[in-house]
C-alpha positions as CSV (number, residue, x, y, z in Angstrom):
1,M,38.7,17.3,-24.5
2,Y,35.2,16.1,-23.6
3,H,34.8,13.2,-21.3
4,E,31.5,11.7,-20.4
5,V,30.1,11.8,-16.9
6,R,27.3,9.3,-16.2
7,L,25.6,11.7,-13.8
8,V,22.0,10.9,-14.7
9,K,22.3,7.3,-15.8
10,V,23.3,6.2,-12.4
11,A,20.2,7.6,-10.8
12,L,17.4,7.3,-13.4
13,P,18.3,5.0,-16.3
14,V,15.2,5.8,-18.3
15,L,15.9,9.6,-18.1
16,S,19.5,9.0,-18.9
17,D,18.5,7.2,-22.1
18,L,16.2,10.0,-23.1
19,L,18.7,12.8,-22.5
20,G,21.8,11.1,-23.9
21,P,25.2,11.4,-22.2
22,I,26.0,14.4,-19.9
23,R,29.5,15.6,-20.7
24,S,31.9,18.2,-19.4
25,G,30.7,21.7,-20.2
26,D,27.0,20.7,-20.3
27,V,24.2,22.5,-18.5
28,L,21.2,20.5,-17.4
29,L,18.1,22.5,-16.4
30,V,15.2,20.8,-14.5
31,E,12.1,22.9,-14.6
32,M,10.1,21.9,-11.6
33,E,6.5,22.2,-10.5
34,G,6.2,20.8,-7.0
35,E,8.7,19.4,-4.5
36,I,9.1,16.0,-6.1
37,T,11.5,17.4,-8.7
38,T,14.0,18.5,-6.0
39,G,13.9,14.8,-5.0
40,V,14.9,13.9,-8.6
41,L,17.9,16.2,-8.4
42,L,18.9,15.0,-4.9
43,Q,18.7,11.4,-6.1
44,M,21.0,12.2,-8.9
45,V,23.4,13.9,-6.5
46,E,23.2,11.1,-3.9
47,K,24.0,8.4,-6.5
48,S,26.9,10.4,-8.0
49,R,28.7,11.6,-5.0
50,G,32.0,10.0,-4.4
51,K,32.4,9.4,-8.1
52,V,33.0,13.1,-9.1
53,P,33.8,16.2,-7.0
54,M,30.5,17.9,-6.2
55,V,29.2,21.3,-5.0
56,V,25.5,21.9,-4.1
57,V,24.2,25.4,-4.2
58,V,20.8,26.1,-2.5
59,P,19.0,29.4,-1.5
60,K,18.7,30.2,2.2
61,G,15.2,29.9,3.7
62,T,13.9,27.1,1.4
63,P,12.9,23.6,2.5
64,E,15.6,22.2,0.3
65,V,18.3,23.5,2.6
66,K,17.4,21.2,5.4
67,S,17.1,18.2,2.9
68,C,20.6,19.0,1.5
69,I,22.2,19.3,4.9
70,K,20.7,16.1,6.1
71,K,21.4,14.0,3.0
72,L,24.6,15.5,1.7
73,D,26.8,15.9,4.7
74,D,29.8,14.8,2.7
75,V,29.2,17.1,-0.2
76,Q,30.3,20.8,-0.3
77,L,27.2,22.9,0.4
78,L,26.9,26.6,-0.4
79,V,23.9,28.5,0.8
80,L,23.0,31.6,-1.1
81,G,22.3,34.4,1.4
82,R,24.5,32.7,4.0
83,D,27.8,31.5,2.5
84,I,27.4,33.6,-0.7
85,D,25.9,37.1,-0.6
86,T,23.1,37.4,-3.2
87,D,24.3,41.0,-3.8
88,R,27.7,39.6,-4.7
89,L,26.9,36.6,-6.8
90,Y,30.3,36.7,-8.5
91,E,31.7,35.4,-5.2
92,L,30.1,32.1,-6.3
93,L,32.0,32.2,-9.6
94,R,35.3,32.6,-7.8
95,V,34.4,29.4,-5.8
96,I,33.5,27.5,-9.0
97,R,36.7,28.6,-10.7
98,R,38.7,26.8,-8.1
99,L,36.9,23.4,-8.8
100,Q,38.8,20.7,-10.7
101,E,37.9,19.6,-14.1
102,G,34.9,17.2,-14.3
103,A,33.3,18.5,-11.0
104,V,29.5,18.8,-10.8
105,I,27.6,21.8,-9.6
106,A,24.0,21.2,-8.5
107,A,22.2,24.5,-8.1
108,I,18.7,24.2,-6.6
109,R,15.9,26.7,-7.0
110,L,17.9,29.4,-9.0
111,D,14.5,31.1,-9.6
112,S,15.1,32.7,-6.2
113,L,17.7,35.0,-7.8
114,F,14.9,37.1,-9.2
115,L,13.8,38.0,-5.7
116,K,17.0,39.9,-5.1
117,R,18.2,40.9,-8.6
118,D,16.7,42.3,-11.8
119,E,16.3,40.2,-15.0
120,K,19.3,41.7,-16.7
121,S,21.6,41.1,-13.8
122,V,20.4,37.5,-13.4
123,Y,20.9,36.8,-17.1
124,L,24.4,38.2,-17.2
125,F,25.3,36.2,-14.1
126,L,23.9,33.0,-15.7
127,E,25.8,33.7,-18.9
128,D,29.0,34.0,-17.0
129,L,28.2,30.9,-15.0
130,A,27.5,28.8,-18.2
131,G,30.7,30.2,-19.8
132,L,32.7,29.2,-16.8
133,V,31.2,25.7,-16.8
134,Q,32.4,25.3,-20.4
135,E,35.8,26.9,-19.8
136,K,36.5,24.6,-16.8
137,N,35.0,21.5,-18.2
138,L,32.5,21.3,-15.4
139,I,28.9,20.1,-15.3
140,L,26.0,22.3,-14.1
141,V,22.7,20.8,-13.0
142,M,20.2,23.4,-11.9
143,T,16.5,23.6,-11.0
144,I,13.9,26.4,-11.2
145,D,10.3,26.4,-9.9
146,K,8.1,27.4,-12.9
147,R,5.4,28.7,-10.5
148,N,7.7,31.5,-9.4
149,V,9.0,32.8,-12.8
150,S,7.5,34.2,-16.0
151,S,7.8,32.4,-19.4
152,R,10.4,35.0,-20.4
153,Q,12.5,34.1,-17.3
154,V,12.2,30.4,-18.0
155,A,13.4,31.0,-21.6
156,M,16.5,32.8,-20.1
157,F,17.5,29.6,-18.4
158,E,16.6,27.4,-21.3
159,N,18.7,29.5,-23.7
160,L,21.9,28.7,-21.7
161,S,21.2,25.0,-21.2
162,T,22.2,22.1,-23.3
163,H,19.6,19.8,-21.8
164,V,16.2,20.7,-20.4
165,V,13.9,18.5,-18.4
166,D,10.3,19.8,-17.8
167,T,8.1,18.5,-15.0
168,M,4.6,19.3,-13.9
169,E,1.8,18.2,-11.6
170,R,-1.8,17.4,-12.7
171,I,-4.8,16.5,-10.5
172,T,-6.7,13.5,-11.7
173,D,-9.5,11.8,-9.8
174,S,-8.6,13.6,-6.6
175,H,-4.9,12.6,-6.7
176,V,-1.8,14.3,-8.0
177,V,0.0,12.9,-11.1
178,H,3.6,13.9,-11.6
179,L,4.7,14.2,-15.3
180,L,8.2,14.6,-16.8
181,R,9.5,15.1,-20.4
182,V,12.7,16.0,-22.1
183,K,12.2,19.4,-23.6
184,K,15.7,19.9,-25.0
185,S,18.7,17.7,-25.5
186,P,21.1,16.6,-28.3
187,K,18.7,13.6,-28.8
188,G,15.6,15.9,-29.2
189,G,12.5,16.1,-27.1
190,T,10.0,13.5,-25.8
191,G,6.4,13.2,-24.7
192,F,5.5,13.1,-21.0
193,Y,6.4,10.2,-18.7
194,T,4.7,9.5,-15.4
195,M,6.9,9.9,-12.3
196,E,6.2,7.6,-9.4
197,V,7.7,7.4,-5.9
198,K,8.1,3.9,-4.5
199,D,10.0,3.2,-1.2
200,G,11.5,6.6,-1.4
201,R,12.9,6.1,-4.9
202,I,11.7,7.9,-8.0
203,T,11.0,6.0,-11.2
204,L,9.7,6.9,-14.6
205,Q,6.9,5.0,-16.4
206,K,6.6,5.2,-20.2
207,P,3.5,6.9,-21.7
């Protein structure tokens, strides 16, 4: 039985309205270009912790590790390459299988898997991960950095996702503009919105 989890609505109401409800078994992919998108995910996680069981997965050696440890000290944190051997990714599936129904998995920078594994192995792992999310009625929110993967590899992640958020950076008049759109969801896609950071909080401005 599906039950709705207001993961995104709590953090970014405009994005929540664009995506529609996030339910058990759903996979939300955030395609990032620049560090601000990690902030979007961490904001979602921060606003949702305490409401649902949550696990954050992040690769060893990335700036996001320090951010996660500092901000999410009351959330279960798994570091790929430290807590989970990247040569034995199925250890992660065993951990996830023990989670209770409705739990949220936030997996940051999964594009790092291609540094250790070939495309076929990564895709088979992602297939099993998405299948386990549906079987256990979990929610998976994951990010990839588009600068580090090919269009073919991006498509691999999109194929297994129920919702896809695409972000990018553009330089205009000597400053950086952050853009966001919904690329895939049950409600369809959208045009680009402008992302702004005010007082440490991320907001979306309509086109």
